[in-house]
C-alpha positions as a Python dict, from the first residue, in 0.01 Angstrom:
ca = {
    (1, 'M'): (0, 0, 0),
    (2, 'A'): (7, -286, -230),
    (3, 'I'): (-260, -540, -183),
    (4, 'P'): (-103, -905, -203),
    (5, 'G'): (-277, -1107, -473),
    (6, 'A'): (-464, -821, -629),
    (7, 'N'): (-465, -827, -1007),
    (8, 'T'): (-346, -477, -1031),
    (9, 'G'): (-44, -310, -869),
    (10, 'S'): (-201, 43, -865),
    (11, 'F'): (-439, 15, -566),
    (12, 'T'): (-366, 228, -278),
    (13, 'D'): (-514, 262, 69),
    (14, 'P'): (-892, 328, 71),
    (15, 'L'): (-831, 646, 268),
    (16, 'R'): (-641, 774, -31),
    (17, 'L'): (-912, 693, -290),
    (18, 'K'): (-1092, 982, -415),
    (19, 'L'): (-1453, 1005, -537),
    (20, 'V'): (-1530, 1140, -879),
    (21, 'P'): (-1840, 1144, -1084),
    (22, 'M'): (-1918, 799, -1232),
    (23, 'T'): (-1853, 792, -1596),
    (24, 'E'): (-2035, 551, -1836),
    (25, 'E'): (-1700, 363, -1862),
    (26, 'H'): (-1687, 312, -1492),
    (27, 'A'): (-2040, 190, -1507),
    (28, 'R'): (-1950, -54, -1795),
    (29, 'Q'): (-1662, -178, -1580),
    (30, 'I'): (-1869, -251, -1282),
    (31, 'C'): (-2108, -452, -1494),
    (32, 'R'): (-1806, -674, -1588),
    (33, 'W'): (-1709, -726, -1218),
    (34, 'R'): (-1785, -1079, -1105),
    (35, 'Y'): (-1811, -1185, -730),
    (36, 'E'): (-1774, -1548, -654),
    (37, 'G'): (-1989, -1790, -458),
    (38, 'E'): (-2270, -1649, -249),
    (39, 'Y'): (-2151, -1289, -322),
    (40, 'A'): (-2243, -1343, -686),
    (41, 'V'): (-2580, -1189, -580),
    (42, 'Y'): (-2392, -848, -615),
    (43, 'N'): (-2304, -907, -970),
    (44, 'A'): (-2470, -656, -1195),
    (45, 'A'): (-2656, -738, -1506),
    (46, 'S'): (-2479, -671, -1834),
    (47, 'W'): (-2433, -310, -1944),
    (48, 'E'): (-2671, -371, -2241),
    (49, 'E'): (-2943, -516, -2017),
    (50, 'M'): (-2909, -221, -1771),
    (51, 'A'): (-2909, 34, -2026),
    (52, 'E'): (-3207, -112, -2200),
    (53, 'R'): (-3404, -102, -1872),
    (54, 'G'): (-3266, 237, -1788),
    (55, 'E'): (-3180, 124, -1429),
    (56, 'E'): (-2948, 248, -1159),
    (57, 'F'): (-2617, 371, -1286),
    (58, 'A'): (-2709, 291, -1661),
    (59, 'D'): (-2952, 585, -1642),
    (60, 'P'): (-2741, 900, -1715),
    (61, 'D'): (-2953, 1119, -1490),
    (62, 'I'): (-2939, 873, -1190),
    (63, 'R'): (-2583, 821, -1233),
    (64, 'A'): (-2507, 1189, -1245),
    (65, 'R'): (-2718, 1262, -925),
    (66, 'Q'): (-2631, 948, -703),
    (67, 'Y'): (-2317, 763, -825),
    (68, 'F'): (-1958, 816, -773),
    (69, 'S'): (-1647, 616, -855),
    (70, 'A'): (-1366, 559, -609),
    (71, 'V'): (-1042, 580, -806),
    (72, 'D'): (-683, 544, -692),
    (73, 'D'): (-391, 779, -758),
    (74, 'N'): (-360, 642, -1107),
    (75, 'G'): (-726, 692, -1187),
    (76, 'E'): (-812, 313, -1174),
    (77, 'L'): (-1152, 224, -1068),
    (78, 'C'): (-1148, 43, -712),
    (79, 'G'): (-1505, 90, -606),
    (80, 'F'): (-1820, 293, -609),
    (81, 'A'): (-2066, 471, -396),
    (82, 'Q'): (-2431, 561, -422),
    (83, 'F'): (-2583, 835, -217),
    (84, 'F'): (-2965, 786, -246),
    (85, 'P'): (-3158, 1068, -87),
    (86, 'L'): (-3452, 1001, 136),
    (87, 'V'): (-3634, 1260, 364),
    (88, 'G'): (-3380, 1334, 641),
    (89, 'V'): (-3164, 1023, 535),
    (90, 'T'): (-2878, 953, 298),
    (91, 'R'): (-2890, 581, 211),
    (92, 'I'): (-2549, 458, 98),
    (93, 'G'): (-2468, 189, -132),
    (94, 'L'): (-2113, 90, -192),
    (95, 'G'): (-1901, -170, -362),
    (96, 'L'): (-1542, -271, -380),
    (97, 'R'): (-1401, -435, -704),
    (98, 'P'): (-1407, -815, -648),
    (99, 'D'): (-1048, -872, -620),
    (100, 'L'): (-1013, -602, -333),
    (101, 'C'): (-1298, -778, -123),
    (102, 'G'): (-1214, -992, 177),
    (103, 'R'): (-884, -826, 249),
    (104, 'G'): (-979, -612, 533),
    (105, 'L'): (-1041, -282, 343),
    (106, 'G'): (-1405, -284, 367),
    (107, 'S'): (-1446, -100, 700),
    (108, 'R'): (-1204, 180, 585),
    (109, 'F'): (-1388, 213, 257),
    (110, 'A'): (-1739, 224, 435),
    (111, 'A'): (-1622, 482, 682),
    (112, 'M'): (-1478, 687, 409),
    (113, 'I'): (-1816, 671, 207),
    (114, 'A'): (-2024, 755, 536),
    (115, 'S'): (-1796, 1035, 601),
    (116, 'E'): (-1844, 1189, 263),
    (117, 'A'): (-2230, 1142, 283),
    (118, 'R'): (-2230, 1327, 623),
    (119, 'R'): (-2011, 1606, 456),
    (120, 'R'): (-2258, 1626, 172),
    (121, 'K'): (-2580, 1630, 387),
    (122, 'P'): (-2468, 1725, 760),
    (123, 'G'): (-2805, 1705, 903),
    (124, 'D'): (-2910, 1360, 748),
    (125, 'E'): (-2898, 1031, 913),
    (126, 'I'): (-2671, 795, 712),
    (127, 'D'): (-2775, 435, 674),
    (128, 'L'): (-2740, 138, 443),
    (129, 'E'): (-2893, -188, 402),
    (130, 'V'): (-2716, -537, 411),
    (131, 'F'): (-2833, -895, 356),
    (132, 'T'): (-2851, -1046, 701),
    (133, 'W'): (-2639, -1345, 575),
    (134, 'N'): (-2343, -1119, 471),
    (135, 'R'): (-2142, -1155, 796),
    (136, 'R'): (-1823, -1020, 631),
    (137, 'A'): (-2000, -685, 536),
    (138, 'I'): (-2166, -666, 860),
    (139, 'R'): (-1833, -694, 1045),
    (140, 'A'): (-1687, -430, 821),
    (141, 'Y'): (-1973, -185, 864),
    (142, 'E'): (-1976, -220, 1252),
    (143, 'K'): (-1596, -173, 1257),
    (144, 'A'): (-1672, 145, 1041),
    (145, 'G'): (-1912, 280, 1305),
    (146, 'F'): (-2247, 144, 1173),
    (147, 'V'): (-2512, -14, 1413),
    (148, 'R'): (-2796, -239, 1339),
    (149, 'T'): (-3121, -74, 1388),
    (150, 'D'): (-3383, -277, 1203),
    (151, 'T'): (-3429, -614, 1033),
    (152, 'Y'): (-3683, -666, 762),
    (153, 'V'): (-3764, -866, 454),
    (154, 'R'): (-3807, -682, 125),
    (155, 'P'): (-3832, -767, -240),
    (156, 'T'): (-3516, -832, -459),
    (157, 'P'): (-3480, -938, -816),
    (158, 'A'): (-3421, -1294, -689),
    (159, 'G'): (-3728, -1278, -457),
    (160, 'P'): (-3786, -1167, -84),
    (161, 'A'): (-3477, -1150, 133),
    (162, 'E'): (-3393, -1041, 483),
    (163, 'F'): (-3188, -733, 539),
    (164, 'H'): (-3038, -535, 831),
    (165, 'C'): (-3070, -160, 834),
    (166, 'M'): (-2753, 1, 977),
    (167, 'V'): (-2707, 343, 1073),
    (168, 'Y'): (-2383, 531, 1090),
    (169, 'R'): (-2277, 659, 1435),
    (170, 'G'): (-1913, 696, 1357),
}
């Protein structure tokens, strides 16, 4: 399925994306992704900054254990997933390439990632956190089968922020 207006012609339906181990090159690409407006909060630091601090997918051990790239049939990076293990819970994080956001793909992508998390850890609860202001993501997650179970404030690099915890019931 071609996505009108996307800057690449190779993107296919999210249900056809496959998850592969995240490579350093994929991580570097994600650091170059730039979201606009209020979504700029999701922009990663530069690769050099992340690598220097050894954080998230810039740390080779964390990347190997928790991060996966969502690639299309041509091997092009379209999104990513994190499977963060907690006791009895797998917390997922996910992101679509900026030019693919806001096109109605989020719910299918979130359902795909949640299903994969369930497949990997069948007894775990699957959850995620989302900023309470991010109505677009909340709608996509609800459509994918997530329900809000809690709301709380927690620290972020930009200061305290309010989040919903959403649990996958799909």
